C-alpha positions in Angstrom: 15.6 39.6 28.5 18.6 41.2 26.6 19.8 42.9 23.4 21.7 39.8 21.7 24.1 41.0 18.9 23.0 39.1 15.7 26.5 37.8 14.9 26.6 36.2 18.2 23.6 34.2 17.1 24.6 30.5 14.8 21.4 31.4 12.2 23.1 28.3 10.8 22.1 26.0 13.5 18.8 24.9 13.0 18.4 21.8 15.1 15.5 24.0 16.6 13.9 24.8 13.8 10.3 23.0 12.9 9.7 25.6 10.1 8.4 24.6 6.5 6.4 26.6 3.8 5.8 29.7 5.6 6.6 33.5 3.7 8.9 35.8 5.3 7.4 38.3 3.3 4.8 40.1 5.7 7.4 39.2 8.8 10.4 40.8 7.4 7.6 43.8 6.5 6.1 44.0 10.0 9.6 43.6 11.6 11.1 46.5 9.3 8.4 48.9 10.3 8.0 48.1 14.3 11.1 45.9 15.1 10.9 42.8 16.3 8.6 42.4 18.7 8.7 38.8 21.0 11.8 38.2 21.7 13.3 35.2 20.7 15.1 32.6 22.6 18.1 31.8 22.4 20.3 28.6 24.0 23.3 29.3 25.8 26.1 28.2 24.3 29.3 30.0 22.7 28.0 31.4 19.7 24.3 31.4 20.8 21.3 29.0 19.2 17.5 29.5 18.0 15.4 28.1 20.0 12.5 29.8 18.0 12.2 32.4 16.5 14.6 31.6 13.6 12.3 33.0 10.8 12.8 36.6 12.6 16.1 36.1 13.2 16.7 35.9 9.1 14.3 39.0 8.5 16.5 40.7 10.7 20.0 40.0 8.9 18.4 40.7 5.7 16.4 44.3 6.9 20.6 44.6 8.8 19.9 45.0 12.0 22.4 44.6 14.5 21.1 43.5 18.1 17.7 41.9 18.7 15.9 41.0 21.7 16.2 37.6 23.1 15.6 35.8 26.4 18.9 33.7 26.9 17.9 29.7 28.4 20.5 27.3 30.1 18.7 24.4 29.4 18.8 20.9 27.4 18.1 20.2 24.1 15.2 18.1 25.3 14.1 21.0 27.0 14.6 23.1 24.0 12.9 21.2 22.0 9.8 21.3 23.4 10.0 25.1 23.9 10.1 25.8 20.3 7.3 23.2 20.1 5.3 25.0 22.5 6.0 28.3 22.0 4.7 27.1 17.8 1.9 25.0 19.1 -0.8 27.2 19.1 -0.4 28.5 15.7 -0.4 24.9 13.9 1.3 23.0 12.3 1.3 21.6 8.6 2.5 17.8 7.8 5.6 18.9 7.1 6.0 20.9 10.7 4.7 18.4 12.0 6.5 15.7 11.0 10.1 17.6 11.4 8.1 17.6 15.5 8.1 14.1 15.5 11.6 13.6 14.0 13.3 16.0 16.5 12.1 14.5 19.5 12.9 10.6 18.2 16.6 11.6 16.9 16.9 13.5 20.7 16.0 10.0 22.5 12.5 11.6 24.3 10.5 8.1 25.3 8.1 6.5 22.8 4.9 7.5 25.6 5.9 11.2 25.1 6.1 11.6 21.4 2.9 9.7 21.5 1.5 11.6 23.6 3.0 14.6 22.6 0.8 13.6 19.3 -2.7 14.0 20.4 -1.6 18.1 20.5 -0.7 17.6 16.9 -4.3 16.4 16.2 -3.2 13.5 14.8 -4.2 9.2 16.3 -1.2 8.4 18.6 -0.3 5.4 16.8 2.9 3.4 16.3 2.2 3.4 12.5 1.6 6.9 12.2 4.7 8.0 13.5 6.4 5.9 11.4 5.0 7.7 8.3 5.6 10.9 10.2 9.7 10.1 10.9 9.4 9.1 7.5 8.0 11.7 5.7 10.8 14.2 8.2 13.9 11.6 6.1 12.3 12.3 2.6 14.7 14.5 0.5 13.0 18.3 -0.4 11.7 17.6 -3.4 8.9 15.7 -2.2 8.8 17.0 0.9 8.1 19.9 -1.5 5.3 17.5 -3.3 3.5 16.9 -0.9 3.1 20.3 1.2 2.2 21.6 -2.5 -0.1 19.2 -2.8 -2.0 18.9 0.3 -1.7 14.9 -0.2 -3.2 13.2 2.7 -1.9 11.2 5.4 -2.9 7.9 3.7 -1.8 8.8 0.3 1.6 9.6 1.6 1.3 5.8 2.9 1.0 4.7 -0.6 3.8 6.9 -2.1 6.0 5.4 0.8 5.7 2.2 -1.0 7.3 2.9 -4.2 11.4 3.0 -3.9 13.7 5.7 -4.4 13.4 6.0 -8.6 10.2 5.4 -8.6 9.5 8.6 -6.0 11.2 10.4 -8.5 9.4 9.6 -11.8 6.1 9.9 -9.9 6.9 13.8 -8.8 8.3 14.4 -12.0 5.2 12.9 -14.0 3.1 14.8 -11.1 4.3 18.1 -10.2 2.8 20.3 -12.9 -1.0 18.7 -12.5 -3.6 20.4 -9.7 -4.5 16.4 -7.9 -7.8 15.7 -5.9 -7.2 13.5 -2.9 -9.4 10.6 -5.5 -7.7 11.8 -8.3 -4.0 10.8 -6.3 -5.0 7.5 -4.6 -6.4 6.5 -8.1 -3.3 6.8 -9.8 -1.1 5.1 -7.0 -3.3 2.3 -6.7 -2.9 1.4 -10.2 0.7 2.5 -10.3 1.2 -0.3 -7.6 -0.5 -3.1 -9.5 1.6 -1.9 -12.3 4.3 -2.5 -10.2 3.1 -6.1 -8.6 3.0 -7.4 -11.7 5.8 -6.0 -13.7 8.3 -6.1 -10.0 9.5 -2.7 -11.2 8.1 0.3 -12.6 9.6 2.5 -15.3 9.7 5.7 -17.5 7.0 4.5 -19.5 4.5 3.0 -16.8 4.7 6.9 -15.6 5.7 8.9 -18.8 4.8 12.9 -17.9 1.2 13.7 -20.0 -0.4 17.0 -20.2 -2.9 16.6 -17.0 -3.7 14.3 -14.6 -6.6 12.7 -16.9 -4.3 12.2 -19.1 -2.5 10.3 -17.1 -5.2 8.3 -15.2 -6.6 6.7 -18.4 -3.3 6.3 -19.8 -2.8 3.8 -16.3 -6.6 2.9 -16.5 -5.4 1.3 -19.8 -2.9 -0.7 -18.5 -4.1 -2.0 -15.7 -7.5 -2.4 -17.0 -7.7 -2.9 -20.4 -11.1 -4.6 -20.9 -12.6 -2.3 -18.6 -11.0 0.3 -21.0 -12.2 -0.9 -24.1 -15.6 -1.4 -22.8 -15.6 2.0 -21.2 -14.5 3.5 -25.2 -17.2 1.1 -26.0 -19.8 2.5 -24.3 -18.6 6.1 -25.4 -19.6 5.4 -28.7 -22.7 3.9 -28.1 -23.7 7.3 -26.2 -21.8 9.4 -28.7 -24.0 8.2 -31.6 -27.2 8.3 -29.9 -29.9 10.4 -30.0 -30.2 11.0 -25.9 -33.9 12.5 -25.0 -34.5 15.7 -22.2 -36.1 13.9 -19.5 -34.0 10.3 -19.7 -30.6 8.9 -18.5 -29.5 5.8 -19.2 -26.8 4.6 -15.9 -24.1 2.1 -16.3 -22.0 0.7 -13.7 -18.6 2.2 -14.1 -16.8 -0.6 -13.5 -19.1 -3.1 -15.7 -20.0 -5.7 -12.4 -23.5 -5.0 -12.7 -25.7 -6.9 -15.2 -28.7 -4.3 -15.5 -29.0 -0.6 -16.7 -30.8 2.6 -14.8 -33.2 4.8 -17.0 -33.8 7.4 -14.9 -37.1 9.5 -16.3 -37.8 13.2 -15.5 -41.7 13.5 -15.7 -43.8 16.1 -14.3 -47.0 14.6 -15.2 -48.7 11.7 -16.4 -48.5 12.9 -20.3 -44.2 13.6 -19.8 -44.5 9.9 -18.7 -46.0 8.8 -22.3 -43.6 10.1 -24.0 -40.4 9.7 -22.5 -42.1 5.5 -22.8 -42.5 6.3 -26.3 -38.7 7.3 -26.8 -37.0 4.8 -25.1 -39.2 1.9 -27.3 -37.4 4.2 -30.0 -34.1 4.2 -28.4 -34.8 0.2 -28.2 -36.3 -0.6 -31.3 -33.1 1.2 -32.7 -30.6 -1.3 -31.1 -28.9 1.4 -28.6 -30.2 -0.5 -25.7 -29.4 -4.2 -27.1 -26.1 -2.7 -27.9 -25.4 -1.2 -24.0 -27.0 -4.7 -22.3 -24.6 -6.5 -24.5 -21.5 -4.5 -23.0 -23.1 -4.7 -19.6 -23.8 -8.4 -19.2 -20.6 -9.7 -20.5 -21.6 -10.0 -24.0 -18.6 -7.8 -25.9 -15.2 -7.7 -24.6 
């Protein structure tokens, strides 16, 4: 280990950098308090190239530290990348960092079996298709990487997102960027957008509008992709809104209106509760509410 002047290190060379989305504030505070304890690893070149510890080096520069403890290595780029990968593997990699790891191994010409073998250390299924998805993630523009990282997008939804072309991706990210998105909501939105894409050939701004929230966008897309289902859902809501629903009774309808029956759910404690519930159901039937719902489920009304 030796002390290396910061001026002799090329901080712009990030060929071995794997970090993404990590806050340097705590690291900087730690270095400011006690200095750099763990030496950085540098590749022996005319200007030293960071192999591991680039974040520490940037913090040192911000703190005007003139020299840092370092280990100088004279190894190949492939060996340097492996050292960078395994130096940080215990801390765990987020999805963008995993993509960077696999892409850089691919770019440096690692044999495919070696890349697939390392995927196990990243808790990934060592499959060619998965590898291709991660290499594609690494090649995305920063705005899309940030969207994936911020929303913790699942691999399944990333694969769906990658099927859109560049203008469509821009519209999607613009529309969804400010929303809180669950995996199921995002999957449903992507599925409906793919339906529209198949029908139209290409998505436009009208297909992916900027709306107040994810639920508004989902409802908008559902109306365009499933107009009959949307109409039935709206009519069912209108019936429910006017129906004096008694306590302890629930009427459940298949959300896709594919089943011709409805479920009546009773919550009773004793025989008297049962008699009361049956009387109330009879009242709902006499008033025509149940008939109206059954007409929706049986396709009589569209």
